[in-house]
Every structure is written in C-alpha cells, then in structure tokens.
C-alpha positions as CSV (number, residue, x, y, z in Angstrom):
1,M,38.8,-26.8,-75.7
2,F,37.1,-29.9,-77.0
3,L,34.2,-30.6,-79.4
4,H,32.3,-33.8,-78.5
5,W,31.9,-36.2,-81.5
6,T,28.1,-36.2,-81.1
7,W,28.0,-32.5,-81.7
8,G,28.3,-32.9,-85.5
9,L,25.5,-35.5,-85.6
10,V,23.1,-33.4,-83.6
11,A,24.0,-30.4,-85.8
12,L,23.0,-32.2,-88.9
13,F,19.7,-33.2,-87.3
14,E,19.0,-29.7,-86.1
15,L,19.8,-28.1,-89.5
16,Q,17.5,-30.5,-91.2
17,S,14.7,-29.8,-88.8
18,R,14.9,-26.0,-89.1
19,K,15.7,-25.7,-92.8
20,S,12.4,-24.1,-93.5
21,I,13.2,-21.1,-91.3
22,Y,15.4,-19.4,-93.8
23,D,15.4,-19.1,-97.6
24,S,19.1,-19.9,-97.7
25,P,20.5,-22.9,-95.6
26,I,23.7,-20.9,-94.9
27,W,21.7,-18.9,-92.3
28,N,20.8,-22.2,-90.6
29,V,24.5,-23.0,-90.3
30,A,25.3,-19.5,-89.1
31,E,22.6,-19.7,-86.4
32,Y,23.8,-23.0,-85.1
33,V,27.4,-21.9,-85.0
34,S,26.5,-18.6,-83.4
35,L,24.5,-20.6,-80.7
36,F,27.6,-22.4,-79.7
37,L,29.7,-19.3,-79.9
38,I,27.5,-17.8,-77.2
39,V,27.8,-21.0,-75.2
40,L,31.6,-20.9,-75.6
41,L,31.7,-17.3,-74.3
42,H,29.5,-18.3,-71.4
43,E,32.0,-21.1,-70.5
44,F,34.9,-18.8,-70.9
45,G,33.2,-16.6,-68.3
46,H,33.3,-19.5,-65.8
47,S,36.9,-20.4,-66.6
48,L,38.3,-16.9,-66.3
49,A,36.4,-16.1,-63.1
50,C,37.6,-19.4,-61.6
51,R,41.2,-18.5,-62.4
52,S,40.8,-15.0,-61.0
53,V,40.2,-16.5,-57.5
54,G,43.1,-18.9,-57.7
55,G,41.2,-21.9,-59.1
56,R,42.0,-24.3,-61.8
57,A,40.2,-24.1,-65.2
58,D,41.9,-25.6,-68.1
59,R,39.2,-27.5,-70.1
60,I,36.0,-26.6,-71.9
61,L,33.8,-29.3,-73.7
62,L,31.1,-28.4,-76.2
63,W,28.5,-31.1,-76.6
64,P,24.9,-31.3,-78.0
65,L,23.3,-30.2,-74.7
66,G,25.5,-27.1,-74.5
67,G,28.9,-26.6,-72.9
68,V,30.8,-27.6,-69.8
69,A,33.7,-25.7,-68.2
70,Y,35.7,-27.9,-65.9
71,V,36.4,-25.4,-63.1
72,D,37.9,-26.2,-59.7
73,P,37.7,-23.0,-57.6
74,P,38.9,-22.9,-54.0
75,Q,36.3,-24.5,-51.8
76,R,35.0,-21.2,-50.3
77,P,31.5,-19.9,-51.0
78,G,32.6,-16.7,-52.4
79,A,35.0,-18.2,-54.8
80,V,32.5,-20.8,-56.0
81,L,29.8,-18.2,-56.3
82,W,31.9,-15.9,-58.5
83,S,33.1,-18.8,-60.7
84,I,29.5,-19.9,-61.4
85,A,27.8,-16.4,-61.7
86,A,30.4,-15.2,-64.2
87,G,28.9,-17.5,-66.9
88,P,25.4,-16.0,-66.9
89,L,26.9,-12.5,-66.5
90,V,28.4,-13.0,-70.0
91,N,24.9,-13.5,-71.3
92,V,23.7,-10.4,-69.4
93,V,26.3,-8.4,-71.2
94,L,25.3,-9.9,-74.6
95,V,21.6,-8.9,-74.2
96,P,22.0,-5.3,-75.1
97,I,24.6,-6.1,-77.7
98,T,22.5,-8.7,-79.6
99,L,19.3,-6.6,-79.2
100,G,21.1,-3.5,-80.3
101,V,22.4,-5.1,-83.5
102,Y,19.0,-6.4,-84.3
103,F,17.2,-3.1,-83.8
104,F,20.0,-1.2,-85.6
105,A,19.7,-3.5,-88.7
106,N,15.9,-3.3,-88.6
107,A,15.7,0.4,-88.3
108,L,18.7,1.7,-90.2
109,L,19.3,-0.9,-92.9
110,P,16.0,-1.0,-94.9
111,G,17.6,-3.0,-97.6
112,A,18.6,-5.8,-95.2
113,S,17.4,-9.3,-96.3
114,D,14.6,-11.0,-94.3
115,D,17.1,-13.8,-93.6
116,L,19.5,-11.5,-92.0
117,L,16.9,-9.9,-89.8
118,A,15.5,-13.3,-88.8
119,Y,19.0,-14.5,-88.0
120,L,19.7,-11.5,-85.8
121,E,16.4,-11.7,-84.0
122,M,17.0,-15.4,-83.4
123,I,20.5,-14.8,-82.0
124,A,19.1,-12.2,-79.5
125,T,16.3,-14.6,-78.6
126,I,18.7,-17.5,-78.1
127,N,20.9,-15.6,-75.8
128,I,18.0,-14.4,-73.6
129,A,16.6,-18.0,-73.6
130,L,20.0,-19.4,-72.5
131,L,20.2,-16.8,-69.7
132,V,16.7,-17.5,-68.4
133,F,17.1,-21.3,-68.6
134,N,20.6,-21.3,-66.9
135,M,19.3,-19.1,-64.1
136,L,16.5,-21.5,-63.1
137,P,17.3,-22.6,-59.5
138,I,17.6,-26.2,-60.5
139,Y,20.9,-27.9,-59.6
140,P,23.2,-28.4,-61.5
141,L,22.2,-25.4,-63.7
142,D,24.0,-22.2,-62.9
143,G,21.0,-20.9,-61.0
144,G,21.0,-24.0,-58.8
145,Q,24.7,-23.7,-58.1
146,I,24.4,-20.0,-57.4
147,L,21.6,-20.8,-54.9
148,Q,23.8,-23.5,-53.3
149,S,26.7,-21.1,-53.0
150,I,24.6,-18.4,-51.4
151,L,23.1,-20.9,-48.9
152,W,26.6,-22.1,-48.1
153,F,27.3,-18.8,-46.4
154,F,24.5,-19.4,-43.9
155,V,24.1,-23.2,-43.5
156,G,27.4,-24.6,-44.6
157,Q,28.5,-26.6,-47.6
158,P,26.8,-30.0,-47.0
159,R,23.4,-28.7,-46.0
160,S,23.4,-26.2,-48.8
161,L,24.2,-28.9,-51.3
162,T,21.4,-31.1,-49.9
163,I,18.9,-28.3,-50.2
164,A,19.9,-27.3,-53.8
165,S,19.9,-30.9,-54.9
166,G,16.5,-31.4,-53.4
167,I,15.1,-28.4,-55.2
168,G,16.9,-29.6,-58.4
169,F,15.1,-33.1,-58.1
170,L,11.8,-31.4,-57.9
171,G,12.6,-29.1,-60.8
172,A,13.8,-32.0,-62.9
173,A,10.7,-34.0,-62.2
174,I,8.4,-31.1,-63.2
175,G,10.5,-30.4,-66.3
176,C,10.5,-34.1,-67.3
177,G,6.7,-34.2,-67.0
178,L,6.2,-31.1,-69.0
179,A,8.7,-32.3,-71.6
180,I,6.9,-35.6,-72.0
181,Y,3.5,-33.7,-72.2
182,I,4.7,-31.5,-75.1
183,G,6.7,-34.2,-76.7
184,D,10.1,-32.5,-76.4
185,W,12.6,-35.4,-76.0
186,W,15.6,-33.2,-75.8
187,L,14.2,-31.6,-72.6
188,V,13.4,-35.1,-71.3
189,I,17.1,-36.0,-71.7
190,I,18.2,-32.8,-70.0
191,A,15.8,-33.4,-67.1
192,I,17.1,-36.9,-66.6
193,F,20.7,-35.6,-66.7
194,A,19.8,-33.0,-64.2
195,A,18.2,-35.5,-61.9
196,S,21.4,-37.7,-62.1
197,R,23.5,-34.7,-61.1
198,C,21.2,-34.0,-58.2
199,R,21.6,-37.6,-57.0
200,A,25.4,-37.2,-57.2
201,G,25.1,-33.9,-55.3
202,M,23.1,-35.5,-52.4
203,A,25.7,-38.3,-52.2
204,R,28.5,-35.7,-52.1
205,A,26.6,-33.7,-49.4
206,K,26.3,-36.9,-47.2
207,Q,30.1,-37.6,-47.7
208,L,31.0,-34.0,-46.7
209,S,28.7,-34.2,-43.7
210,D,30.3,-37.5,-42.6
211,M,33.8,-36.0,-42.9
212,L,32.9,-32.8,-41.0
213,S,31.7,-34.9,-38.1
214,Q,35.1,-36.6,-37.7
215,P,37.6,-35.4,-35.1
216,R,40.1,-32.8,-36.4
217,Y,43.6,-31.6,-35.7
218,G,43.4,-28.2,-33.9
219,G,45.5,-25.3,-35.1
220,L,45.9,-26.6,-38.6
221,K,44.0,-25.5,-41.8
222,C,44.0,-26.4,-45.4
223,P,45.8,-23.6,-47.3
224,S,43.0,-23.9,-50.0
225,C,39.7,-24.3,-48.3
226,G,40.5,-23.5,-44.7
227,E,39.2,-26.8,-43.2
228,A,41.2,-28.6,-40.5
229,P,42.6,-32.0,-41.4
230,I,40.8,-35.1,-40.1
231,I,42.8,-37.1,-37.5
232,G,44.0,-40.2,-39.2
233,G,42.3,-39.2,-42.5
234,V,45.4,-38.1,-44.3
235,V,48.0,-40.6,-45.4
236,A,51.2,-39.5,-47.1
237,R,53.8,-41.7,-48.8
238,C,57.5,-40.9,-48.4
239,A,60.0,-41.5,-51.2
240,C,61.4,-44.4,-49.0
241,G,58.0,-46.1,-49.3
242,Q,56.8,-45.4,-45.7
243,Q,53.2,-44.4,-45.3
244,F,52.4,-42.1,-42.3
245,D,50.1,-39.4,-41.0
246,P,52.2,-36.2,-41.7
247,F,50.3,-34.1,-39.1
248,S,51.1,-36.5,-36.3
249,T,54.8,-36.4,-37.1
250,G,55.2,-32.7,-38.0
251,G,55.6,-33.6,-41.6
252,V,58.7,-35.8,-41.0
253,C,58.8,-39.4,-42.2
254,P,59.2,-41.6,-39.1
255,S,61.3,-44.1,-41.1
256,C,63.9,-42.0,-42.9
257,G,63.5,-38.6,-41.4
258,R,62.7,-36.8,-44.6
259,G,60.5,-33.7,-44.2
260,G,58.2,-31.6,-46.4
261,G,56.0,-32.9,-49.3
262,H,52.5,-32.3,-50.5
263,V,49.5,-33.4,-48.5
264,P,46.0,-33.8,-50.0
265,C,43.0,-32.2,-48.3
266,V,40.2,-34.8,-47.9
267,M,37.6,-32.0,-48.0
268,C,38.6,-30.1,-51.2
269,G,40.9,-32.6,-52.8
270,R,43.7,-30.1,-53.3
271,A,47.3,-30.9,-52.2
272,G,49.4,-28.3,-50.3
273,D,52.9,-28.4,-48.9
274,V,52.7,-29.7,-45.3
275,M,54.5,-26.6,-44.0
276,A,51.9,-24.4,-45.7
277,W,49.2,-26.1,-43.5
278,R,51.2,-25.3,-40.4
279,M,52.0,-21.8,-41.5
280,D,48.4,-21.1,-42.4
281,S,47.4,-21.9,-38.8
282,R,49.6,-19.1,-37.2
C-alpha cells in the first residue's frame, strides 16, 4: 500500500479550506483521514475480490483524487465484473453502518458535541457521495467498468470497451463543462483524467479487435482467458537463445530439443506453461 507524496499537500489545502466547519481543527483532520479510510476499504474490496477469482492484486495507491487498486483479474467478463463491483459493494455495506452511528449518537447521546455530530453526519454523507459518484456509468469509474463488463457478455470485449469508453467521453465532456460553470477545478481535473482513460480504452479496444481478427491455432486455449493463440503471434525464447513459435513445434525448441516453458498470451498478457495450453484444449 502506497501514499502518493501529493496527498499531504492536498490534505493541507483541504484542511485550510474547511477549517470553519468545526470549532476544533482536530475534527477536520479526523474527517480527512476517515475519507481515505473509506477509500482504502473500497480499494481492498477490489483487491480481495480479484484474488478470489484467481487474479493478481498486490498494490493499492492513495492519491489526492482517491485510490487505485492495481488489479489484474482473469480476462473473463464474470471475473472482471466481480473484481470491479466489489469496491462499491463495500460502500453499500457502510451506508447503514455510518447512518446508524450518526442517528444513534444524535438520538441517544444528548450530550454529544456539535462537532462530533457534524463529523458523523459528514462521514455518512461522504460514503454515500462516493458510492453515487463511483457508480456513474462513466469509464473508467467503477460504474463505467461494470457497464463494460456486463456488455462484454453480449457483444464481446472490444466492442463493450468501445461503447463504455464512448459513453465515458460524453460523460467526461458534460462533467468538465459543469465543473467549469460552477468553478470546481478539482472536478475539471477529474474529468480530464477520465477523458484520457477513455481515449486509452478506445485504443485498447482497437488493439483487441485487430488481434481477434488474426488467424488462430485450433484446439488450443489460454489457460487464463480461454482465447486461442494467434498464429505467429507468440514468440518464445529458449535457454539456448533460439526464438521460436512454441505452438508450431509442440513446445519443443527446434534448436536444442528442450521442452516446456512459459508462453505469454497476447490477449490477456498472462504467461502459462505451454503444456497447460495444450491440456486446456482437451
């Protein structure tokens, strides 16, 4: 887990801009830390869900715009959908908890300070706001990625990514316009970032579409994503230095006769033992 160096700078700015909310500045600090605790729990939801379906998730970064869980689920729509949806589900679970604590304190603790009640109300509000914001169907927000994963079941990965990225571009443009109108420059930055990710998503969709149109080996499947390897698209390097297509030689180096080894999939990027590819096809 990492904390970006700019997080502290933005924290100082935010604490200064909201110092009039509470009588004591300690509550401003508690509010900001609690915000990122909620974000951290959200990212842990992504990571643990990804691992539960056999994916890799070993890094979380907290930065001024929120958090990023670096997840690499198996490239199947169900696995990707669960890995993405688990983050917002954490916020769904936190809704009754944060609201319950606030209403309990407000109703049963008549001596509670105004700062405590304002803090508890703000934490509940922040959690709901994060949930609603993340569920907007704008790629690469969780809502946009969930939409892309659902579409993947029906129209395939490249087309679903194109559709989700297109909707994301539209949403980012509208969000940027509204942010400029109300003068919220943080939202402008978020909208520009979202648009850049949508552009990358469209480029990735075109790359995937081009790869899917290439001729494939019949009877072979990637043990991770299930896609057949592209003929001539995989090059393995033997310990002897020879480069060769392992699927055309049965996984045996034509120079020294060594067999086995890991072969990367050009579709999902994961490497699997060459014999696992062959066994998966049976």
